N, C-alpha and C positions, 0 to 999 in steps of 0.2 A: 438124408436118411428117411425121406418120406415116400411112402408108396402112393403114387399118383395114378388112379385108375379111372377117373371120370372128370371131364370138363363140362360143367353143366350150365354156365351162364356167361355170355360175352356181353359186358356192359358198356363197351365203347367201340366205335368203329375202327376197324383195322386199316391203317393207311395202305396205299398202293404197294403191293409186293413187299410188305414189311417182314423181315426174317425173325422178329421176336414177338412174343406174347407174354405179358406179365401175368402170372396166375397166382391166386392167393389160396394156400392150403390152410388147414386148421391151425397149424403151429409153425408154419414156415412159409417164407416167400420164395418163389421159384421163378426162374426165367425159362420159358419154354421156347426152344429154338428149332426152326425148321432146318434140318441139315440135309445136304444133298449127298446121296450115295450113288455109286456107279459112275459111269462116264459123265463128264461135265456137259451141261446143256447150256446153250446160249441164253442168257437171262432175258434179253429182249424178246426172244422167241417164246420163252416160257411164260411171259406175262403179256399176252397180246393186248390187254386193255391198259396196261400201265406203261412205265417208262423203262429206261435201260438199267444198266448195272448200278450207276450212281444212285438212281432213285431207289433201287432195291436195297442198297446198303445204308442209305442215309435216312430212310423213313423213320419217323418217330415211333415210340412204343405205344401199343394199344393195351389198355387195361382190361383184364378179364378176371374171372373168379373160378377157382377149382375147389371142390370139396374132396376131402380124403375119406374114403370108405374102405374099411378093412374087409377084404374077402367078398366085395360086392360084385361078383363076376356076372351076375344076372343082368346088369345094366351095360354090358359091353356094347350092345347094339347102339345105345345112346352115345357112347364114346366114339364109335365109328362115325356116326353122322356128324357129331360136333367137331371131330378132328377134320372131317372133310370141309366143314365150314371154315375152320382155321386156315386150311390150305387154300380154299377159294378166296378168302380175304387176302391172303398173301400174294396172289397172282392177279388180282383184278382191282382196278381203280374205278370201275364203272359205277359202283354204289358205295358212297362214303358215309352213309347214314347208319347209325346203330340200329340193329334189328331189322334191316331191310330184307333179309332173306330168312327171317324167323329165328335168328340166333341170339336175339337180345330181348329181354323182358325184365320187368322190375321184380317180379315175384315168383316166377315159375322156372322149373328145370326143363330139361329136354325130354320129350316123350320118346320111347324106344322106337327107332325107325325100322323100316323094312330092310332086311339084309341085302336084298338085291338092289334097292334104291341107294343104300349106303355104298355098296361096291360100285354102282354106276357113277355116283357122285365122285368117288375117289378116282376111278379110272378115267373120268373126263378131264382130270388135271394133267395126266401124262400124255405121251404121244399116241397117235393112232396105232392100234395093234397091227402087226404085220403077220405074214404067213409064218415067219420064224419065231414069232412070239406066242408061247402057249397061252391059252385062256387062263383066267385067274383060277377057275375051279379045278384046272388040271395041274396046277403047280403043287409041289410038295410042301407040307407044312413045316416051317422051322420050329425048333423047340424054344428058341428065344431069338431076340433081335441083337444085332451087333451093337456094342457101345460105340459112341463116336470117338474119334481120336482125342487123346488127352489135350492136344494143342488147341482143339476147337472149344474146349470147355473153360479155358482160362486157367490161370495159375492156381494150383491147389484145389481145383474143383473136383467134386466126387460125382462121377457120371451116374445118372439114372438110366438104365438100359433102354428105356423107351416108354411109350404110353400104349397100353393094351388096345388092340383092335384098330389102331390108326393106320396099320398097313394091311391091305387085303390078304397078304400072305400069312398073316398071323391069325390063328384061330380066335373066333369071337369070344370063346369061353375061356381061353388060356389066360393065366395070370402072368404078371411080369416076373420072369425068372432071371436071376443073375448068377453067373459062375464066379464064386469067390476067387478062384485061381486064375480067372481071366482067360480060360482055355476056350478056344473057338470050337463050337460043336460041329460035327460033320454036316449037318443040315445047313448051318450058317455058311460053312465053307463052300458048300455046293451052290448056295445062292450067290456068294461073292464071285465064284467062278462063272456062273451064268451071267451075272451083270458085266463082268469083264469081257466076256465074249459077245456081248450084245443080246443075249437071250433074256435078260431081265428088263425092268422098267428103266429106261434112260432118264436120268435127271430126277428120279423119284426122291421126294424129300421125306426123311424120317423126322419125327418130333422127339426131341430130347429136352431134359430139364436139369438145371443145376442150381444150387443155393445162391441167393443174391449176395450174401455177405462176402462171397469170394470175388465179387466185381464191384469194388467200392465206388468207381466212377459212374456207374450206371444209375440214372434216376429211377426210383421206384416209389410206389405208394407207401405211406406210413400208416401204422396202426396205433390208435390211442386206446389205452386201457379204459374200459367202462367201469367207473367206480360206483359203489352203491349211492343211492340218491342223497342220503344224509351226509355222505362224505364229500359230495360235490358242493360247489360254491352256492348254487341256488338253494340246495337243501339246508345249508348252514344259515343262509339269510332268512329262510322261511322259519326255521327253528328260533332264531333270534327275535323275529317279529312276533311270533306266538308268545314268547317269554315276556316281551315288553307289554303286550296286550294283557296278559294275565296279571302282571305287576300293577298296571293302571287300574284294572278292575278291583284288585285287592285294596288299593288306596281309596277308591270311591266307596267301596263297601265299609271300609274303616271309618270314613267321615260320617256316613249315615248311621252307623251303629253307635257312634259316640255322641250323637246329637241328643240334647236334653228335650224330651217331648213336652216339658212344662213351659218352655219358652214360647211366646206368641210368634206366629208366622207373620211376617210383614205382608201387607196388602197393598197392591198397586191400584191407586185410584185414577179413574179417567177424568181428565181435566178438559173442560170445554173452552172454546175461544170464539170471540166474535170475528176474528180475522178470517178472510176467505181462504179456503183450502185449494190446493192445486188440483185441477181436474184430472181424472184418471187418463192414462195413456190411451186406453181403448174404451170408447163410448159406444155402448151397444145400440144406441138409437140410430135411425137412418142418417146418413151423412148430410143430406140436404137440410134436415132439421138442426143438426149440430152447427153447420155453417151459418145458417140464418140466425141462430141464437147467439153465436159468437159475433156476428156482424162483419166478418171479413173472410176472404178466401186466401188460403195459404198455398201459394204456387211454388213448386220446386223448379227453379230456373237454372239452366246451365251457367256455371261460373264464367262469365265472359271475360273477367280479368285474367283468369288462368288459361282459358282456351283461346282467347283472341276473337271469338265469334261475336263481335260487337253488333254487327247488323242483325244477326239472328237473335241476339239478346234483346234488341228493341222489338223485334217481331214477336218473340215469346212474351214479353211484357205486355204488349198490346192484346195478345190473346188472353192473358190472365185478366186484364181489365174488362174484356168482353164477358168473361165468365162472371165477374163481380156485377157487371151491369145487368146481366140476365137474372141471377138468383137474388141479388140484393138491391137492384135498382140504382146502384152507385158504382161507377167505373173506378173510383179511387179507393174503394174498400178492399184493398189487396195487401197481402204480405208476400213479398218476393224473397224466397229462401234460396240462397245459392247452394247448389248441390253439385257433386262430382261423381266419382266412381261409386260412392256409397248411396247414390240416389234411390236405388230400389229398397235398400234397408231403411232409409229415412221414410220413404212412402209406406213401407210395411209397418213401421213403428208409429204411424199416424203423425209423423213430424210435419207432413204436408198433406194437403187434400188431393193433389194431383201433380203429375209431372207435365210441364207444358209441352214437352216434345222429346221423343226418343225414337230410334229406329225400331220398327216393329218386325219381330221375327217370331216364328212358331216356338222356338226354344224359350224366348223370354215370356211369351204369353202362357205357356203351359208348364214351364219349370224354369224360372229365371235362375241362372247359375249361382249368383251371389247370395240368394235368400232361399232357394228351393221352393218359392211360392208361385202361384199363378196370378196373372194380372190381366185386366181388361185394357185393350188398345182400341181407341175410338177410330173415327174416320180419318183416313190419311189426308192431311191438309197440305203436305209439301213432299215432293219427291226430290231427294238430294242425290245428285250425280257424284260418284267417286271418280276422281280424275288424277292424272299425273301433271305436274308442273315442274319445269326445270330446264336444264341445258338441252338444246334441241336433239343432238345425236344420242344422248343418254335417255331422253324421253322415248325416242324410237326404239332403243334397246329394251327399255322396260315394257313397251307395248308388245314387242315381239318375244318377250321373255327370254332374251338372249343375254348370256352372262360370260361369254368367252371371246377370244380374239380382241377385236376393237371395243368390245363391251366389257372387258375384264375389269375395268375400273368403275363399273356401275356401283353406286352407293345410294340407297333409298332411305329417306326419312319419312315415316308414316305417322299420321295422327293416331294417338293411342286410344282407340275404342275397340270394344269387343268385336264389332262387325268388321272393321278394317284389319284388325290383327288376324282374324280368322281367314279373311280373304288373302292377305299378302303372304302369310305363311304357307298357303296352299300354292303360291306361285313362285316363291323364291326361298332359298335356304336362309337360315338365320344370319349367316355371315354377311349377307347383302342388306340386311334390314336394321333399322333403328327406330324405336317407337318413343314418342314423347308428346307433351302438350303442344298445341299449335305454335305459340310464340317461340318455343325452343326449336322446333324443326324448321320454322321460318328463318331463324337466325343461323341455323346449321346450313341451310341452303345458301344463304348470303355469304357465309365465311368459308364455304367450300368443303365443309365436313361431309356433305352429301351433294350429289348433283341432280337428284330427282326427289320431289316431294309428292306425297299422295294424301289426299284429304277430300272431304265433302266440298262441293263447290261453294256452299254458303260460307265456309270458313275462309276461303280464298278471296271471295268477293268482299271488297271493303277493307282488305288488309293492304300492306305495302306491296304485296305481290301483284296486286291489280295494276299498279303503275308499271311494274316490270313487264307485265304481259302487254300492256298498251304500247310501250316503247320498244318491244322486241328483245329485251334482255333475256327473258325466258319465254318458253312456249307451253301451251297446254295441249294435252293429247286430244286428237280429233275424236276419239271414241271414249266413252265412259267405261270403266271397268265393271261397275255394278250400279245399282240404284237402291238407296235406302228410303223406305216409306216412313215418314215422320208423322207420329200420332201422339195425342194426349194419352196418358197412362193413369189408370185408377186401380184401386184395390178390388179384390173379389172375396167372397166368402162370408161377409158380414151383412147385417140387416141394412137394406137400402143402398148397397154398393151398386147393384145393377141399375137402380133408379138414377143414381148419380151419373153413371156412365151414359144412360139414356139422355139425361139433361145435356151433357156435353155434346153428344151426337146431334141433338136437336139444335144446339147452338150453331154448329158448323153448317147444318142443313139450312138454317135461317140465313146465315151470312152468304152462303152460296146462292140461294134463291133470290136474296135481295140484290146481289150483283146481277143476276140474270134478268130480273124484271125492272131494274133501274132504280131501286131504293138505295139511299146512302146516308152519309153523315148529316144529321139534322140537330144542331145545337139547341134550337128552340124546343123541339120535342123532348130532348134529353133533359133540359131544365125543368120542364113540366113534370117529368118522372121524378126528378130529385125532390121536388116540392110536394109530391104526393105522400101523405102520411101513411098510406097503406103499402108503400114500397117495401120490398123484402118479405112480403107475406102473400099468401094466396097464390093464384096462378102465375106462372112464369111467362113473361113476354119475350120472345126472341127478336122483337123489333127494338127493344131497349138497347141492346149492344150495337145494333146497326145505327141507331140515332146518336148514341153517345161515343162510339169508337169508330164506326164505319163498317162498310161491307168488306168482303174479303179482298177485292181488288184494291180498295183504298188502303187497307192495312198493309197489304203486300207492297204497294208502291211507296208508301210512306216509310216503312221500316226496313224492307229487305232489298228491293230492286225496282227501278222504274222501267225495266226492260219487259217487253211484251212480245209473245210469239204466237202465231196463229195461222190456220188454214181456213179462211172465211167460207170457202165454197166446197169443203170436203170434210168427211168424218176423220177423226183420229182414233187411235187405239186408247181405250179407257178401262178395259177390264183388268183388274190388278189383284194381286195377293202378296202377302209378305214373303220375304226370304225365309229359308228353313232354319238356318243355324244348326246346332248339334241336335240330333234326334235320339241320342243315346240316353239310356236311363237304366240303372241296375235294380232300383228298388221301387219303381213306379207301380202302383196298384193296377190290376186288371179291372178297368172300369166296367166291363161287362158283368163283373161280380160285385164290385164295390158300390156302383151307382144304383140307388133305388129306382131311378127312372128307367135306366137301361135294363135292370133286373126285371122290372115289371113287363117291359116289352118282350124280353126273352121268354119269360114264363107264359106270356099270352100267346107266343108263337108267331107273331107277325107285327109289322110296323103299320100304323095308320097314318096315311098321308093325305092331306086335303089340299086341293089346288084351286085357288081363286081365279075366276075368269071375269075380268073387269068389263062390264057391259058398256061403259062409256067409250071404251076402245074397241067394242064389238069382238071381244075375244071369244073363241070357240075351242073345242077340243083339238082342232086342227091348226090353231095359231102357234107360231114359232115359240113364244115364251112358255106356253102351256106344255108343248112337247118336250122342251128342255127341262121343265120342272118334273115331268114324269121320269125322265132319264135320271135326274139327280135323286129322286125318291127311291128309284130302283137301286141305285148305287149305295145309298145309305142302308137300305134293307139288306143288301148283299154283304155289306161290311159287318153289320150286327150279327147276321146269321151265317157267317163264315162261307160266303160265296153263293148263297141261295138267292137269286134275284126275284124269285116268285113269292118270297115271304113279305109281301107288301100289299096292302089294301088301299087303292087310290080312289078318292072321292072328289068329283068336280062340283063346285058350288059357285053361285053368282051373287049371293048376299052374305054379308058378314054379321053374325049375331054374336056380339061381344059377351052376352050373358051366357051363351052356351060354350063358345070357344074359350079356352083351349081344351076343354074336357073331351071333345069329340075326336081330337087328333093329337098325334105325337109331334108331327111336323106339318107346317102349313107353308105352301109355296105360292108365289104370285102376288103377295101383298106388298105394299110399299113399306120401305124401311122407316118412313116417318108417318106411319098410319095413325099414331096417337097425337099428331100435331095438326092443328087447323091451319089452313092456308091464310095468307095475308088477307085483310089487315090484322087478323087475330094472331096467327102464327104463335100459338101458346101451348103450354103444357100445364095441366092441373095436377098437383101432387095428391089431391084427394081422389083422383081417378087414375091410378097408375095403369100403365099399359100391361095387358096380359101377354104381350109378345116379347120374345127375346130374339133380337135381330142377329141370327147366326152369321149370315153372309149374303152379299149381293151376288146374283148369278146372271142378271140381264138388265140392260139399260135401255129404256125407251128412247126413241130418236128425237122427240120433241117434248117440251113441257107445256102442259095445258092448265090454265087457271081461270076459272069463271068464264069459260068459253073462249078465252084468248090463247092463241098459240105462240109460244116463245121458242126461238132457236136455242140450240145447245142441248145438253143432256136432259132427258126427261126423267120420269119417275124411276127409281131404282127398285126392281123387283127382287125380293129377298126370300131366303129360306128361313123360317122362324120357328121357334120352339116355345114351350111354356116358360114364363118368367119365374125363375126360382133362384133365390140368392144362395141356397145351400147346395144345390146340385146343378152344375152347368155342364155335366159330362156329355149329354146329348147334343147340346149346342156346339161344343168343341169338336165332337165327332163329325157333325154335319159340316162344320167349317173345314175340317181336314179332308173330307171327301172332295169339296170344291177346290181346295188348295192343291190336291193331288193332280187334278186335271189341268190347272193353270201352270203349275210347276213343270209338268210333263211337256206341255206345249212350249214353254219358255226354253227348255233345254233340248228340245227336238226328240222327245220320246213319244211314241204312239202305242196303239194297241199291240202291234206286232213286236215291239221292243220293250214291253212293260216290265220284263225281268230286270231291266237296268234301273228301275226306280229304287230308291234307298229303303232300307228297313226303318221302321218307325216304332220306338219303344216308349214314347212319352205317355201313352194311354195304357201301358201294360203289355205284357207278352201276348195276351190274347188277341191283340190287334197289330202285332209287329209287321205283318205282311199286308196291311190294308192299302198302302199306297200302290203296291204292285197289283193287288187284286182289283182296285178301283179302275186303274188304267187298262188292265187286261179286259175288264167287262165293258166299259163305256168309252175308252180312249181318252185322249187329251181334250182340252177345251175346244179347240178348233174342230176336232172330230165330232164332239157332241153337238156343236152348233151346225156343222155341215149336214150331218145325218138328220137332225131335226128340221133343218131348212128344206131338205129334199122331200121330207114327208109332210111338210106344212101346206097350207092353202096358198102360200106365196104373197099374202097381203102385207107381211112385215119382212123387212130386209135386215141385213146384218147390222148396219148402222155403226154405233160406237163400240160394238161388242167384239173388239180385237184385243189381244193380250198385250199389255205394256211389256216391252223387252228390257232386260237388264243391260245388255250390251248394245249400244246404239250411238249415233252421233251426239256430241255434246255441244254446249255453248260456253262462252267465256264468262257468263254471269247467270244468276238465277233468273228464270223467265216465268212470267205469268202466262199460262196457256189460255188465251182468250176464247179459243174455239169451244172449249168445254162449257163456257158460260153463254155462248151464242151472241156476244156483243163486242166483237172486235172493232177497233177504231177504223175509220175510213182508210181504204188502201192508199189513198193519195198522201196520207200523213206518214206512211212507212216506206220501207223498201223491200223489194222481193229478193229473198235470199235463196230461193229454190222454186221449182215449178209449183205455183199456187201457195207457197209458204212466204209469209210476210213477217217483218220484224219492225217494232215501233219502240220509241222511247218517250214515255209520257212526260218527261221533263222538257221535251222539245215541243210539246203541243202549244198552240196559241192560246192565250188567255181568253176564256169565253166572254168575259166582260168587255173585251175589246171588239 
């Protein structure tokens, strides 16, 4: 009984050649059905994009909406266009998305279409016109449309004679007229005769509707009555809550109003005690001061009982002892605090002073996921290879990422860390993976629960799996999957945190240089330090940890592995940067606006960059490191000023005046990362004279180390990009670091200037810098491109040397290896064996006793 004159919104896609559309009127639900009139047309022919008859009849219903408007004949043009869309949906499966041809929206009706375009859309659904078929505009106008046969409407259905303007033979302004007596008009009879003789549209589908309630088996959308808010459940609960609140307020007022004002009010007296109070969780003083006053260093160490990393646990304990020897003069003044997955929260809450080691990623440094805080990662002191271990054929399946046919039984047990979990879930579906602590996955491999294990190599070395590898029970993948850079971790944002981080960096620099120049464990010198009444105060000596604990090679060999690998006569790749991790962040502030340092640079209109030219190395403006520094300064400026490489003022200088710097510059390049440290025999740091530098990143390594006129093989000084030292605002330093990381990461994954669009978006410094990785590589290229272009423009006095990027995917070894080439003091070749052209391997446990 509903007059249906307009279909104004199709809210769901029409399946291929579906004969039904459910339409919602104001007070009734209707089924709109496309009926065929005239001679039968082959369904497969009528639906060139869809299927055959079976698909036509079995298609599911598509939901739509129809509004009832009394006497709204002025919108008939819209009805014509919308009906054409209904019919187009009914005969095409090419587009199965809602609204793909403009027929679906969330909030709008259909605009009145052009009459000609509506007629064209409708005529395109029928067969091509022939010479016997009169044009649409020449056909007589029927007074009304024929109702469909009663059998096609279902039992007891009341036919609605049609939808106005869905047939081009119907006047666009005509209303829907029904003949109560069911008498066919002459015009309708004429059209029926014309169709029967082939003069009408063959297979033309008319649109009819009938009430849903007469077809009980047909699924339709249901309507729920919208009750007033106070009659709904949430309204009743809100009213109840307000009532309870008012009752409680009345009780409180009653208590206060009935109190006797003459009664004395009790007074709480403060009681003092001679017992010491617990120190506050957050001490605002510099951490170095707090540690020295406490008399011990609290180190967060991986729980080796839970993880099974016994060898690395010894290594981490020795490193903690080295820190204590440096800042307190006593290697035994340590507190080893076992930490697990909560390690960053423990560090953030000042439960420990440092984490002895964790995999460095950009995500953890800039927004660690469990705490949302930023952290300082020191120098990388160990590169842990992630490898597969297990049954030979399944290890090969895992390496090739094959999980079907003969690899269908692949089952991988992985060490449960954030880095390995992110890596493995990007390679395999969850059904192939199981994550747990190392002892658990080791047992699972032995009992057959899984046939491949994946972990850092330091977890495997020293475990029972090492014996299985030696006897051939299991094999290790020839290539590593990735590489984790292990570093010490400290807090940021509080007074002295940057100084504490600098102290730890100086510690590792001292251990490295001591290995290079031949200094090592010296118990007599250590004892002298222990007996010094001034120890633990004044300047820090980085020779104390070497004397008391050992240089880096000694600690590595004693705690982690006696294996040594080197290329005595060649350079190896030494330029490195952390892995990225997740770079997403929805609420990270735009540092270009929130950072006072960056805001000052933006307001000034340019970046001030100073480049130091070391006269001891005869550096000039044409030297390779100087040209590379210019490139990175330009890239930093372009990042801050949204692609403008000219927004930088570069100054070259040959003398460093610490009393003036860093006020003259925002960024300084070409200085050494350990500029605040004196060389041996002093090798010290004075807390009374803190460094003005903030070591943002290393960008170039000199080919040899020079000390007091003596040349040493191995890595020389590391030239860095530095910024002002500021505990409260490290945004510029982190931005500079990310510019460098962009070039290294691009080279590592094979992206260059021409493919810079493949670099990921970066949100950890806010939306204002989300495209910076793409922009940096588009401007200067990857690290190798920066190096090559600078080398071509240089005077040729300095070569590439150590400045190649360490790759994540590379050949691996069965055990942790000390890379002696970096230190320039590999053992004699006769004591090792050649494992490749110019590559030698040694085992220090097999060396002859020097006393003999």
